Backbone of each chain as ProteinMPNN parsed JSONL, in Angstrom:
{"seq_chain_A": "MSRNLKMKFKRIELDMSQTELAKKADVTRQTIGLIESGEFNPSIKLCRKICRALGCTLDDIFWEDEEDEE", "coords_chain_A": {"N_chain_A": [[76.458, -10.984, 71.397], [76.715, -9.885, 74.786], [79.351, -10.529, 77.258], [78.836, -12.414, 80.183], [79.746, -10.993, 82.923], [79.08, -10.99, 85.494], [77.951, -13.164, 86.325], [80.372, -14.484, 86.248], [82.142, -13.265, 88.021], [80.488, -13.317, 90.653], [80.661, -16.299, 90.551], [83.564, -16.641, 90.851], [83.979, -14.947, 93.164], [82.798, -16.917, 95.024], [84.806, -18.77, 95.103], [84.655, -20.817, 93.347], [85.014, -23.2, 90.986], [84.795, -23.212, 87.137], [84.334, -25.966, 86.54], [83.43, -27.109, 88.67], [81.188, -25.42, 89.402], [79.469, -26.197, 86.951], [79.152, -28.922, 87.578], [77.455, -28.529, 89.712], [75.442, -27.543, 88.708], [74.598, -29.256, 86.82], [75.657, -29.426, 83.96], [77.768, -29.304, 81.269], [81.418, -28.264, 81.624], [82.133, -26.892, 79.505], [79.485, -25.573, 78.478], [79.23, -23.667, 80.724], [81.505, -22.04, 80.438], [80.989, -21.159, 77.782], [78.353, -19.712, 78.593], [79.368, -17.598, 80.161], [81.29, -16.46, 78.424], [79.345, -15.149, 76.911], [78.547, -16.307, 74.422], [76.59, -18.319, 74.553], [73.1, -18.774, 74.917], [71.257, -19.369, 77.872], [68.455, -21.196, 78.987], [65.846, -20.279, 80.767], [65.28, -22.105, 82.672], [67.705, -23.256, 82.885], [68.923, -21.316, 83.826], [67.958, -20.61, 86.522], [68.818, -23.067, 87.775], [71.584, -22.199, 87.672], [71.554, -20.222, 89.076], [70.861, -21.12, 91.626], [73.057, -23.166, 92.231], [74.679, -20.848, 92.538], [73.96, -19.408, 94.624], [72.444, -16.897, 94.689], [70.093, -14.73, 93.02], [68.204, -14.56, 90.053], [68.141, -12.014, 88.928], [70.258, -10.972, 89.984], [72.385, -12.075, 88.652], [71.715, -12.355, 85.943], [70.26, -10.321, 84.795], [69.788, -7.792, 82.804], [70.604, -4.113, 82.061], [68.823, -1.917, 79.785], [70.462, -0.813, 78.107], [72.885, -2.307, 78.011], [72.175, -4.591, 76.816], [72.645, -5.284, 74.244]], "CA_chain_A": [[75.763, -11.137, 72.886], [77.768, -9.52, 75.691], [79.904, -11.407, 78.404], [78.068, -12.457, 81.545], [80.545, -11.045, 83.936], [78.44, -10.92, 86.765], [78.055, -14.778, 86.673], [81.762, -15.037, 86.46], [82.407, -12.563, 89.354], [79.883, -14.369, 91.861], [81.571, -17.691, 90.939], [84.983, -16.465, 91.719], [83.729, -14.742, 94.456], [82.521, -18.053, 95.777], [86.04, -19.588, 95.063], [84.116, -21.999, 92.614], [85.762, -23.318, 89.397], [83.569, -23.538, 86.129], [84.016, -27.368, 86.674], [82.372, -27.342, 90.358], [79.54, -25.045, 88.896], [79.054, -27.06, 85.997], [78.838, -30.184, 88.253], [76.213, -28.451, 90.464], [74.093, -27.007, 87.524], [74.214, -30.582, 85.843], [75.791, -29.337, 82.484], [79.383, -29.582, 80.95], [81.965, -27.049, 81.935], [82.111, -26.066, 78.483], [78.345, -24.715, 78.834], [79.44, -22.698, 81.882], [82.505, -21.449, 79.488], [80.182, -20.253, 76.878], [77.319, -18.689, 78.953], [80.141, -16.503, 80.817], [81.702, -15.605, 77.372], [78.234, -14.613, 76.118], [78.402, -16.978, 73.215], [75.326, -19.342, 74.714], [72.043, -17.791, 75.873], [70.52, -20.187, 78.379], [67.0, -21.212, 79.07], [65.352, -19.637, 82.185], [65.301, -23.199, 83.46], [69.205, -23.462, 83.464], [69.493, -19.688, 84.565], [67.654, -21.202, 87.815], [69.935, -24.29, 88.301], [73.026, -21.799, 87.871], [71.469, -19.158, 90.185], [70.661, -22.226, 92.84], [74.366, -23.502, 92.309], [75.446, -19.794, 92.998], [72.942, -19.119, 95.828], [71.555, -15.838, 94.144], [68.811, -14.76, 92.375], [67.953, -14.494, 88.515], [68.44, -10.352, 89.001], [71.75, -10.773, 90.591], [73.501, -12.504, 87.566], [71.027, -12.495, 84.509], [69.581, -8.834, 84.439], [70.783, -6.525, 82.202], [70.061, -2.772, 81.898], [68.559, -1.93, 78.343], [71.798, -0.386, 77.101], [73.776, -3.443, 78.056], [71.815, -5.785, 76.144], [73.138, -5.72, 72.758]], "C_chain_A": [[77.064, -10.778, 73.891], [78.223, -10.666, 76.905], [78.938, -11.472, 79.732], [79.352, -12.422, 82.698], [80.338, -11.163, 85.404], [78.324, -12.366, 87.283], [79.647, -15.035, 86.966], [82.453, -14.488, 88.047], [81.923, -13.366, 90.363], [80.498, -15.785, 91.914], [82.899, -17.601, 91.366], [84.896, -15.843, 93.239], [83.385, -15.992, 95.706], [83.672, -19.26, 95.793], [85.533, -20.803, 94.389], [84.868, -22.123, 90.967], [84.661, -23.519, 88.489], [83.282, -25.156, 86.36], [82.888, -27.649, 87.892], [80.931, -26.606, 90.02], [78.939, -25.919, 88.043], [78.524, -28.354, 86.488], [77.587, -29.877, 88.913], [75.111, -28.182, 89.678], [73.845, -28.325, 86.654], [74.576, -30.208, 84.56], [77.269, -29.332, 82.373], [80.018, -28.243, 81.272], [82.043, -26.223, 80.629], [80.771, -25.107, 78.236], [78.695, -23.737, 79.547], [80.245, -21.614, 81.173], [81.785, -20.586, 78.579], [79.014, -19.321, 77.369], [78.48, -17.381, 79.547], [81.026, -15.916, 79.552], [80.624, -14.975, 76.445], [78.044, -15.462, 74.619], [77.054, -18.077, 73.428], [74.48, -18.525, 75.661], [71.26, -19.033, 76.694], [69.099, -20.014, 78.772], [66.745, -20.665, 80.543], [65.424, -21.131, 83.265], [66.921, -23.741, 84.078], [69.551, -22.29, 84.161], [69.24, -20.335, 86.338], [68.627, -21.955, 88.239], [71.167, -23.339, 88.612], [72.807, -20.833, 89.216], [71.293, -20.279, 91.598], [72.176, -22.398, 93.255], [75.206, -22.156, 92.884], [74.884, -19.246, 94.25], [72.77, -17.746, 95.69], [70.598, -16.019, 93.425], [68.944, -14.459, 91.124], [68.6, -12.835, 88.233], [69.945, -10.358, 88.959], [72.449, -11.122, 89.332], [72.909, -12.338, 85.976], [70.386, -11.198, 84.296], [70.521, -7.885, 83.94], [70.031, -5.261, 82.01], [70.005, -2.472, 80.412], [69.999, -1.702, 77.212], [72.886, -1.453, 77.161], [73.312, -4.658, 77.086], [72.113, -6.256, 74.907], [74.203, -6.764, 72.604]], "O_chain_A": [[78.176, -11.294, 73.782], [77.448, -11.518, 77.339], [78.377, -10.461, 80.153], [79.844, -13.416, 83.232], [81.177, -11.372, 86.281], [78.556, -12.695, 88.446], [80.02, -15.764, 87.885], [83.055, -15.144, 88.896], [82.694, -14.094, 90.989], [80.796, -16.371, 92.954], [83.368, -18.399, 92.178], [85.569, -16.177, 94.215], [83.653, -15.952, 96.907], [83.536, -20.367, 96.314], [85.953, -21.876, 94.824], [85.12, -21.261, 90.125], [83.605, -23.965, 88.937], [82.125, -25.576, 86.362], [81.82, -28.261, 87.886], [79.824, -27.072, 90.292], [77.867, -26.424, 88.376], [77.562, -28.881, 85.929], [76.654, -30.677, 88.836], [73.967, -28.55, 89.947], [72.914, -28.365, 85.85], [73.774, -30.658, 83.742], [77.954, -29.356, 83.396], [79.354, -27.207, 81.229], [82.018, -24.992, 80.67], [80.952, -23.959, 77.829], [78.476, -22.657, 78.998], [79.866, -20.443, 81.209], [81.956, -19.367, 78.6], [78.699, -18.319, 76.727], [78.228, -16.22, 79.226], [81.487, -14.792, 79.748], [80.914, -14.385, 75.404], [77.264, -14.994, 73.789], [76.575, -18.607, 72.425], [74.781, -17.886, 76.669], [70.566, -19.721, 75.945], [68.578, -18.904, 78.887], [67.651, -20.726, 81.374], [65.607, -21.066, 84.48], [67.246, -24.309, 85.12], [70.422, -22.284, 85.031], [70.142, -20.469, 87.165], [69.357, -21.512, 89.127], [71.796, -23.543, 89.651], [73.608, -20.7, 90.142], [71.808, -19.871, 92.639], [72.604, -21.947, 94.317], [76.22, -22.303, 93.565], [75.644, -18.518, 94.888], [72.971, -17.186, 96.768], [70.152, -17.122, 93.108], [70.048, -13.953, 90.921], [69.453, -12.61, 87.375], [70.67, -9.862, 88.097], [73.225, -10.243, 88.957], [73.644, -12.217, 84.996], [69.856, -11.193, 83.185], [71.555, -7.378, 84.374], [68.821, -5.342, 81.797], [71.008, -2.717, 79.74], [70.355, -2.165, 76.129], [73.775, -1.418, 76.309], [74.083, -5.534, 76.694], [71.906, -7.403, 74.513], [74.581, -7.099, 71.481]]}, "seq_chain_B": "MKNRSNLDEQQEQTLLRLESKACWLAYWALLISMLGQVIIYGFQDCIKYVAGEWIVFMCLCLYLSIMCLRKGIWDRKLKANTATNLAVSVFAAALLGVVSTIAKIREYPDKIGGCIAVGVIFAVITLFVTFIALELVRIMYHKKITEINEEPEEEEE", "coords_chain_B": {"N_chain_B": [[60.56, -45.853, 82.127], [62.107, -42.634, 82.032], [63.747, -41.592, 79.181], [66.736, -40.514, 79.766], [68.823, -37.564, 78.651], [72.058, -37.58, 77.392], [73.005, -35.224, 76.756], [73.492, -31.627, 77.655], [71.845, -28.475, 77.627], [72.947, -26.912, 75.978], [74.546, -28.228, 74.397], [72.571, -29.987, 73.106], [71.277, -27.955, 71.714], [73.451, -27.268, 70.001], [73.835, -29.584, 68.834], [71.163, -29.838, 67.427], [71.5, -27.657, 65.635], [73.695, -28.633, 64.138], [72.362, -31.023, 63.007], [70.427, -29.855, 61.676], [71.891, -28.528, 59.563], [73.046, -30.797, 58.381], [70.877, -31.986, 57.41], [69.912, -30.163, 55.406], [72.07, -30.019, 53.881], [72.053, -32.785, 52.716], [69.46, -32.611, 51.426], [70.199, -30.271, 49.191], [72.157, -31.931, 48.109], [71.05, -34.028, 47.301], [69.249, -33.464, 45.409], [70.955, -31.876, 43.467], [72.407, -33.969, 42.888], [70.442, -35.664, 41.491], [69.547, -34.31, 39.442], [71.781, -34.0, 38.089], [72.294, -36.694, 37.135], [69.985, -36.762, 35.488], [70.907, -35.002, 33.237], [73.312, -36.504, 32.606], [72.327, -39.238, 31.947], [69.974, -38.563, 30.356], [66.259, -38.422, 30.189], [64.865, -40.683, 29.832], [66.303, -42.89, 30.735], [67.277, -42.126, 33.09], [65.635, -42.399, 35.037], [65.74, -45.138, 36.388], [67.893, -45.042, 37.674], [67.804, -43.054, 39.484], [65.678, -43.269, 40.949], [65.477, -44.347, 43.577], [66.94, -42.165, 45.009], [64.989, -40.24, 44.472], [62.887, -40.771, 45.809], [63.677, -40.946, 48.411], [64.079, -38.002, 48.44], [61.755, -36.963, 48.207], [60.417, -37.918, 50.373], [61.811, -36.573, 52.527], [61.132, -33.815, 51.674], [58.349, -33.82, 51.773], [57.802, -34.522, 54.464], [59.111, -32.317, 55.942], [57.388, -30.223, 54.312], [54.865, -30.616, 55.565], [55.023, -30.912, 58.19], [55.879, -28.374, 58.828], [53.814, -26.953, 58.073], [51.972, -27.76, 59.81], [52.769, -26.598, 62.062], [52.496, -24.097, 61.767], [54.612, -22.759, 60.181], [56.572, -20.583, 57.985], [58.845, -19.758, 56.226], [62.224, -18.768, 57.042], [62.868, -16.287, 55.788], [62.085, -15.837, 53.403], [58.439, -14.252, 52.253], [55.059, -15.262, 52.825], [53.545, -14.663, 50.238], [51.92, -14.152, 46.99], [53.394, -13.01, 44.953], [56.066, -13.83, 45.931], [55.655, -16.556, 45.49], [55.416, -16.839, 43.092], [58.149, -15.888, 42.193], [59.753, -17.875, 43.213], [58.506, -20.176, 41.672], [59.47, -19.472, 39.137], [61.925, -19.488, 39.121], [62.373, -22.104, 39.714], [61.298, -23.633, 37.488], [62.847, -22.346, 35.471], [65.288, -23.545, 36.119], [64.484, -26.391, 35.501], [64.034, -25.961, 33.259], [66.521, -25.554, 31.702], [68.009, -27.825, 32.714], [66.204, -29.783, 31.334], [66.705, -29.267, 29.007], [69.287, -29.371, 28.322], [69.756, -32.128, 28.803], [68.269, -33.346, 26.895], [69.622, -32.282, 24.499], [71.79, -33.69, 24.65], [70.999, -36.446, 24.264], [69.861, -35.777, 21.718], [72.024, -34.471, 19.759], [71.696, -33.242, 17.164], [69.397, -32.217, 16.93], [68.682, -29.365, 17.787], [66.853, -27.099, 18.127], [64.56, -28.369, 18.505], [64.936, -29.76, 21.121], [65.317, -27.357, 22.504], [62.882, -26.473, 22.531], [61.594, -28.758, 24.072], [62.641, -28.19, 26.349], [61.641, -25.737, 26.928], [58.768, -26.35, 26.894], [58.688, -28.274, 28.989], [59.683, -26.249, 31.429], [57.693, -24.427, 31.29], [55.363, -26.347, 32.213], [56.47, -27.071, 34.551], [56.521, -24.425, 35.795], [53.557, -23.623, 36.012], [52.778, -25.857, 37.567], [54.364, -25.702, 39.693], [53.879, -23.181, 40.939], [50.998, -23.495, 41.389], [50.944, -25.406, 43.224], [52.412, -24.296, 45.205], [50.824, -21.89, 45.928], [48.224, -23.322, 47.036], [49.641, -24.406, 49.262], [50.337, -22.259, 50.535], [47.805, -20.983, 50.832], [46.774, -22.826, 52.563], [48.288, -22.294, 54.651], [47.892, -20.095, 55.484], [45.312, -20.281, 56.852], [45.88, -21.998, 58.872], [47.452, -20.324, 60.402], [45.546, -18.57, 60.914], [43.931, -20.233, 62.394], [45.695, -21.148, 64.55], [46.06, -18.296, 65.689], [43.597, -17.826, 66.661], [42.835, -19.621, 68.715], [41.828, -20.217, 71.99], [42.946, -18.339, 74.837], [45.01, -19.407, 77.753], [43.506, -20.091, 80.556], [44.22, -18.086, 83.716], [44.998, -19.916, 86.773]], "CA_chain_B": [[61.356, -44.833, 82.772], [62.046, -41.492, 81.189], [64.929, -41.641, 78.769], [67.658, -39.274, 80.051], [69.538, -37.426, 77.378], [73.537, -37.454, 77.819], [73.422, -33.778, 76.404], [73.075, -30.508, 78.337], [70.761, -27.993, 76.533], [73.935, -26.112, 74.909], [75.011, -29.161, 73.642], [71.592, -30.195, 72.704], [71.246, -26.737, 70.506], [74.413, -27.235, 68.98], [73.538, -30.742, 67.858], [70.259, -29.435, 66.574], [72.178, -27.122, 64.409], [74.54, -29.369, 63.242], [71.691, -31.921, 62.213], [69.594, -28.872, 60.588], [72.954, -28.22, 58.389], [73.175, -32.079, 57.734], [69.479, -32.24, 56.794], [69.678, -29.364, 54.257], [73.136, -30.448, 53.082], [71.496, -33.884, 52.256], [68.53, -32.164, 50.84], [70.692, -30.157, 48.12], [73.221, -33.069, 47.451], [70.221, -35.091, 46.549], [68.887, -32.679, 44.21], [71.984, -31.961, 42.439], [72.693, -35.458, 42.138], [69.514, -36.18, 40.395], [69.614, -33.371, 38.248], [73.166, -34.236, 37.295], [72.015, -37.839, 36.344], [69.065, -36.437, 34.27], [71.962, -34.675, 32.22], [74.185, -37.724, 32.121], [71.358, -40.201, 31.401], [68.896, -38.526, 29.644], [65.068, -38.46, 30.824], [64.367, -42.044, 29.836], [67.045, -43.854, 31.153], [67.748, -41.702, 34.551], [64.45, -43.136, 36.376], [66.114, -46.28, 37.033], [69.005, -44.709, 38.36], [67.543, -41.662, 40.376], [64.373, -43.676, 41.81], [65.813, -44.36, 45.058], [67.29, -40.696, 45.211], [63.659, -39.291, 44.129], [61.936, -41.482, 46.858], [64.18, -40.314, 49.829], [64.093, -36.755, 48.435], [60.6, -36.616, 48.303], [60.164, -38.207, 51.901], [62.519, -35.412, 53.066], [60.25, -32.689, 51.189], [56.977, -34.06, 52.435], [57.827, -34.377, 55.979], [59.355, -30.898, 56.058], [56.207, -29.249, 54.356], [53.877, -31.194, 56.176], [55.187, -30.495, 59.549], [56.073, -26.988, 58.818], [52.268, -26.445, 57.857], [51.109, -27.947, 60.953], [53.067, -25.75, 63.244], [52.35, -22.632, 61.254], [55.831, -21.957, 59.999], [56.602, -20.748, 56.46], [60.049, -19.748, 55.841], [62.777, -17.73, 57.696], [63.178, -15.316, 54.999], [60.633, -15.815, 52.236], [57.256, -14.26, 52.883], [54.235, -16.229, 52.396], [52.618, -14.095, 49.055], [51.759, -14.737, 45.866], [54.798, -12.388, 44.292], [57.15, -14.634, 46.161], [55.518, -17.921, 45.122], [55.911, -16.629, 41.469], [59.356, -15.603, 41.687], [60.332, -19.434, 43.353], [58.218, -20.977, 40.671], [60.011, -19.048, 37.795], [63.257, -19.923, 39.276], [62.332, -23.756, 39.285], [60.966, -23.545, 36.091], [64.156, -21.955, 34.817], [66.318, -24.647, 36.718], [64.395, -27.322, 35.177], [63.856, -25.891, 31.611], [67.779, -25.743, 31.411], [68.222, -29.101, 32.797], [66.113, -30.975, 30.445], [66.958, -28.621, 27.402], [70.718, -29.903, 28.29], [69.662, -33.357, 28.834], [67.537, -33.284, 25.342], [70.546, -31.885, 23.529], [72.703, -34.705, 25.041], [70.24, -37.389, 23.377], [69.524, -35.592, 20.115], [72.68, -33.135, 19.401], [71.375, -32.623, 15.933], [68.041, -31.258, 16.902], [68.792, -28.284, 18.881], [65.461, -26.471, 18.215], [63.536, -29.51, 19.129], [65.477, -30.026, 22.345], [64.87, -26.167, 23.324], [61.3, -26.635, 22.457], [60.981, -29.401, 24.93], [63.092, -27.489, 27.497], [60.437, -24.713, 27.419], [57.375, -26.964, 27.616], [59.001, -28.777, 30.723], [59.621, -25.161, 31.79], [56.368, -23.807, 31.323], [54.466, -27.201, 33.25], [56.886, -26.751, 35.95], [56.153, -23.175, 36.493], [52.265, -23.756, 36.45], [52.385, -26.962, 38.448], [54.754, -25.429, 41.349], [52.989, -22.039, 41.541], [49.611, -23.913, 41.923], [51.128, -26.172, 44.689], [52.713, -23.4, 46.541], [49.503, -21.255, 46.317], [47.727, -23.989, 47.642], [49.94, -24.237, 50.418], [49.86, -20.739, 51.288], [46.368, -20.745, 51.477], [46.349, -23.683, 53.873], [49.366, -21.976, 55.988], [47.094, -18.879, 56.072], [44.29, -20.846, 57.311], [46.433, -22.427, 59.915], [47.7, -19.256, 61.281], [44.209, -18.02, 61.747], [43.629, -21.122, 63.491], [46.445, -20.559, 65.809], [45.733, -17.35, 66.663], [42.057, -18.053, 67.304], [42.831, -20.454, 69.997], [41.454, -19.538, 73.291], [44.303, -18.201, 75.858], [44.771, -20.351, 78.678], [43.17, -19.193, 81.585], [44.836, -18.35, 84.685], [44.297, -20.378, 87.718]], "C_chain_B": [[61.793, -44.085, 81.662], [63.475, -41.753, 80.572], [65.788, -40.543, 78.702], [68.574, -39.207, 78.853], [70.785, -36.992, 78.193], [73.855, -36.027, 77.581], [72.809, -32.853, 77.468], [72.259, -29.58, 77.198], [71.913, -27.143, 75.726], [74.211, -27.116, 74.004], [73.88, -29.935, 72.516], [71.089, -29.039, 71.54], [72.173, -27.05, 69.542], [74.08, -28.669, 68.135], [72.35, -30.61, 67.024], [70.695, -29.061, 65.253], [72.893, -27.901, 63.428], [73.359, -30.547, 62.359], [70.741, -30.992, 61.179], [70.641, -28.959, 59.224], [72.995, -29.812, 57.611], [72.03, -32.253, 56.759], [69.404, -31.359, 55.079], [71.066, -29.569, 53.024], [72.491, -31.721, 52.304], [70.334, -33.574, 51.135], [68.988, -31.655, 49.282], [71.503, -31.157, 47.511], [72.427, -33.898, 46.573], [69.795, -34.533, 45.192], [69.884, -32.253, 43.372], [72.154, -33.265, 42.068], [71.732, -36.055, 41.115], [69.518, -35.328, 39.469], [70.93, -33.623, 37.253], [72.807, -35.512, 36.6], [70.943, -37.278, 35.342], [69.946, -36.127, 33.088], [72.595, -35.701, 31.653], [73.1, -38.67, 31.287], [70.43, -40.107, 30.358], [67.326, -38.708, 30.573], [64.738, -39.919, 31.079], [64.871, -42.867, 30.713], [67.622, -43.603, 32.767], [66.654, -42.497, 35.661], [65.362, -44.198, 36.982], [67.348, -46.06, 37.801], [68.742, -43.516, 39.572], [66.115, -42.002, 41.234], [64.557, -43.856, 43.108], [66.126, -43.031, 45.756], [65.936, -39.942, 45.634], [62.845, -39.738, 45.505], [62.301, -40.788, 48.224], [64.11, -38.775, 49.897], [62.606, -36.291, 48.703], [59.756, -36.701, 49.877], [60.504, -36.811, 52.596], [61.373, -34.22, 52.754], [58.977, -32.524, 51.92], [56.672, -33.879, 53.78], [58.191, -32.915, 56.279], [58.108, -30.126, 55.709], [55.114, -29.549, 55.256], [53.969, -30.722, 57.697], [55.193, -28.885, 59.825], [54.628, -26.172, 58.911], [51.686, -26.649, 59.215], [51.339, -27.169, 62.347], [53.205, -24.472, 62.612], [53.597, -22.007, 60.73], [55.958, -22.001, 58.39], [58.191, -20.975, 56.059], [60.67, -18.679, 56.64], [62.806, -16.283, 57.212], [62.232, -14.932, 54.11], [59.309, -15.503, 52.924], [56.174, -15.094, 51.759], [53.288, -15.239, 51.394], [52.903, -14.705, 47.907], [52.915, -14.284, 45.029], [56.055, -13.377, 44.625], [56.931, -16.094, 45.6], [55.621, -17.934, 43.603], [57.224, -16.583, 41.279], [59.802, -17.194, 42.029], [59.853, -20.312, 42.309], [58.916, -20.858, 39.176], [61.292, -19.737, 37.954], [63.158, -21.673, 39.208], [62.113, -24.2, 38.22], [62.072, -23.328, 35.194], [65.192, -22.996, 34.981], [65.981, -25.9, 35.54], [64.481, -27.422, 33.637], [65.294, -26.11, 31.29], [68.187, -26.999, 31.576], [67.967, -30.105, 31.715], [66.333, -30.48, 28.899], [68.372, -29.372, 27.351], [70.559, -31.529, 28.078], [69.221, -34.047, 27.174], [68.805, -33.084, 24.464], [71.601, -33.017, 23.716], [72.123, -36.025, 24.076], [70.11, -37.032, 22.123], [70.35, -34.291, 19.694], [72.42, -32.761, 18.072], [69.952, -32.108, 15.639], [67.902, -30.388, 17.839], [67.324, -27.455, 19.071], [64.621, -27.258, 18.712], [63.743, -29.498, 20.609], [65.271, -28.402, 23.3], [63.572, -26.181, 23.399], [60.772, -27.451, 23.869], [61.372, -29.101, 26.353], [61.885, -26.338, 27.948], [59.31, -25.186, 27.617], [57.807, -27.192, 29.017], [58.954, -27.278, 31.835], [58.218, -24.541, 32.386], [55.487, -24.934, 31.999], [54.888, -26.829, 34.631], [56.319, -25.501, 36.526], [54.54, -23.149, 37.202], [52.064, -24.853, 37.528], [52.86, -26.188, 40.054], [53.896, -24.042, 41.884], [51.649, -22.659, 41.956], [49.85, -24.705, 43.146], [51.501, -25.327, 45.651], [51.613, -22.507, 46.955], [48.484, -21.894, 47.386], [48.286, -24.077, 49.237], [49.757, -22.913, 51.245], [48.441, -20.452, 51.593], [46.26, -21.666, 52.846], [47.224, -22.974, 55.022], [48.485, -20.754, 56.383], [45.959, -19.118, 57.08], [44.699, -21.398, 58.853], [46.883, -21.512, 61.004], [46.746, -18.637, 61.937], [43.847, -18.725, 62.74], [44.208, -20.805, 64.827], [45.864, -19.586, 66.548], [44.345, -17.084, 67.299], [41.963, -18.866, 68.45], [42.577, -19.606, 71.305], [42.821, -19.434, 74.127], [43.975, -19.163, 76.941], [44.094, -19.472, 79.85], [43.707, -19.63, 82.974], [44.291, -19.205, 85.988], [44.209, -19.658, 89.126]], "O_chain_B": [[61.901, -44.566, 80.534], [64.369, -42.108, 81.34], [65.715, -39.7, 77.807], [69.019, -40.149, 78.197], [70.78, -36.335, 79.234], [74.863, -35.553, 78.107], [71.8, -33.176, 78.095], [72.093, -29.973, 76.043], [71.51, -26.7, 74.65], [74.113, -26.869, 72.802], [74.193, -30.356, 71.402], [70.522, -29.433, 70.521], [71.857, -27.124, 68.354], [74.098, -28.721, 66.905], [72.366, -31.182, 65.934], [70.514, -29.628, 64.176], [72.757, -27.864, 62.206], [73.565, -30.837, 61.18], [70.396, -31.388, 60.065], [70.289, -29.356, 58.113], [72.974, -29.917, 56.385], [72.153, -32.581, 55.579], [68.999, -31.793, 54.0], [71.07, -29.361, 51.81], [72.447, -31.559, 51.084], [70.295, -34.216, 50.085], [68.519, -32.2, 48.282], [71.502, -31.192, 46.281], [72.779, -34.382, 45.497], [69.978, -35.076, 44.102], [69.489, -32.303, 42.207], [72.029, -33.612, 40.894], [72.054, -36.746, 40.148], [69.476, -35.869, 38.365], [71.016, -33.473, 36.034], [73.001, -35.488, 35.384], [71.265, -37.466, 34.169], [69.856, -36.792, 32.056], [72.555, -35.918, 30.442], [73.132, -38.747, 30.058], [70.059, -41.019, 29.617], [67.432, -39.177, 31.706], [64.415, -40.371, 32.178], [64.159, -43.552, 31.447], [68.182, -44.433, 33.483], [66.886, -43.002, 36.759], [65.705, -44.038, 38.154], [67.771, -46.943, 38.547], [69.578, -43.251, 40.435], [65.57, -41.205, 41.998], [63.655, -43.456, 43.845], [65.688, -42.769, 46.876], [65.734, -39.286, 46.655], [62.219, -38.892, 46.145], [61.505, -40.219, 48.97], [64.08, -38.187, 50.978], [62.367, -35.295, 49.386], [58.899, -35.966, 50.368], [59.662, -36.079, 53.115], [60.768, -33.762, 53.723], [58.571, -31.519, 52.504], [55.688, -33.315, 54.258], [57.366, -32.327, 56.979], [57.648, -29.387, 56.58], [54.449, -28.605, 55.685], [53.015, -30.208, 58.28], [54.663, -28.3, 60.769], [54.364, -25.154, 59.55], [50.971, -25.785, 59.723], [50.599, -27.068, 63.326], [54.126, -23.754, 62.999], [53.697, -20.782, 60.8], [55.643, -22.937, 57.655], [58.684, -22.039, 55.683], [59.976, -17.723, 56.989], [62.78, -15.295, 57.946], [61.661, -13.842, 54.08], [58.931, -16.145, 53.905], [56.286, -15.413, 50.575], [52.164, -15.04, 51.854], [53.79, -15.532, 47.696], [53.465, -15.159, 44.359], [56.897, -13.676, 43.779], [57.904, -16.776, 45.278], [55.886, -18.958, 42.972], [57.665, -17.157, 40.284], [60.23, -17.809, 41.052], [60.611, -21.21, 41.944], [58.957, -21.73, 38.308], [61.737, -20.479, 37.079], [63.994, -22.326, 38.583], [62.704, -25.219, 37.862], [62.241, -24.061, 34.219], [65.919, -23.3, 34.035], [66.865, -26.347, 34.809], [64.808, -28.377, 32.932], [65.411, -27.005, 30.453], [68.787, -27.476, 30.613], [68.749, -30.92, 31.227], [66.17, -31.148, 27.878], [68.611, -29.995, 26.316], [71.228, -32.106, 27.22], [69.757, -34.962, 26.548], [68.927, -33.945, 23.593], [72.317, -33.207, 22.732], [72.86, -36.512, 23.219], [70.228, -37.923, 21.282], [69.786, -33.251, 19.353], [73.044, -31.747, 17.757], [69.464, -31.721, 14.577], [67.061, -30.546, 18.725], [66.834, -27.273, 20.185], [63.806, -26.755, 19.486], [62.783, -29.24, 21.335], [65.114, -28.357, 24.52], [63.078, -25.858, 24.48], [59.871, -27.043, 24.601], [60.773, -29.519, 27.344], [61.397, -26.184, 29.067], [58.621, -24.632, 28.473], [57.444, -26.542, 29.997], [58.284, -27.271, 32.867], [57.85, -24.29, 33.534], [54.557, -24.341, 32.546], [54.19, -26.441, 35.567], [55.715, -25.499, 37.599], [54.25, -22.834, 38.357], [51.164, -24.693, 38.353], [52.205, -26.083, 41.091], [53.389, -23.92, 42.999], [51.201, -22.224, 43.017], [49.02, -24.687, 44.055], [51.092, -25.435, 46.807], [51.4, -22.314, 48.152], [48.006, -21.279, 48.339], [47.576, -23.874, 50.222], [49.175, -22.69, 52.307], [48.048, -19.75, 52.525], [45.779, -21.301, 53.919], [46.888, -23.079, 56.202], [48.383, -20.454, 57.572], [45.69, -18.326, 57.983], [43.967, -21.247, 59.832], [46.778, -21.749, 62.207], [46.799, -18.213, 63.091], [43.483, -18.253, 63.817], [43.649, -20.391, 65.843], [45.313, -19.712, 67.642], [44.078, -16.312, 68.22], [40.963, -18.772, 69.16], [43.08, -18.509, 71.548], [43.669, -20.325, 74.088], [42.859, -19.669, 77.059], [44.23, -18.251, 79.93], [43.759, -20.772, 83.432], [43.081, -19.13, 86.2], [43.516, -20.138, 90.023]]}, "name": "protein", "num_of_chains": 2, "seq": "MSRNLKMKFKRIELDMSQTELAKKADVTRQTIGLIESGEFNPSIKLCRKICRALGCTLDDIFWEDEEDEEMKNRSNLDEQQEQTLLRLESKACWLAYWALLISMLGQVIIYGFQDCIKYVAGEWIVFMCLCLYLSIMCLRKGIWDRKLKANTATNLAVSVFAAALLGVVSTIAKIREYPDKIGGCIAVGVIFAVITLFVTFIALELVRIMYHKKITEINEEPEEEEE"}
């Protein structure tokens, strides 16, 4: 699974730590770390929570072009 | 009041994976332990030693089989067909044949021929019983799959 750099950059752009994002999305910091490193595939429900916490849409951070999906 | 989990979805999935591994560890450990005791104590005497393990093992097997059947799940890798069932039955028969032969040789070391014959008879019985049981379950599985696929699609509101 590829790393979710879009999510990481968006979080950094908002000057938010993994802990802060985790708190807002009601998950552990470890889960945010695993999503960003591409080691955990979140459900749509959790993706929506993260998007709300980051103030963006699913497309902004979770959409990948076909060639990047591997 | 709804019982809220302390875990988030990543932790929940990790815990499910760990529990799944623990379940299969228990399954194989129980099987190996029972077969080992059959070899050590012989067929007659082992019953009193393995009764508890056998009950737990059968509960585990029945629960897994019934629930998988109800959900229309067969196996991750093995296909639900007669050839696979035959191969699995041959494996089970060979395993039980070898274990029963060894157990009998330990009981009657001077009657090797008879012990091998007992092992072969056990293997043949196991082959037939396992194959028939697997085929019956396969037929029920295909019926369930047909039933699931024929369920009406939910209407859009």
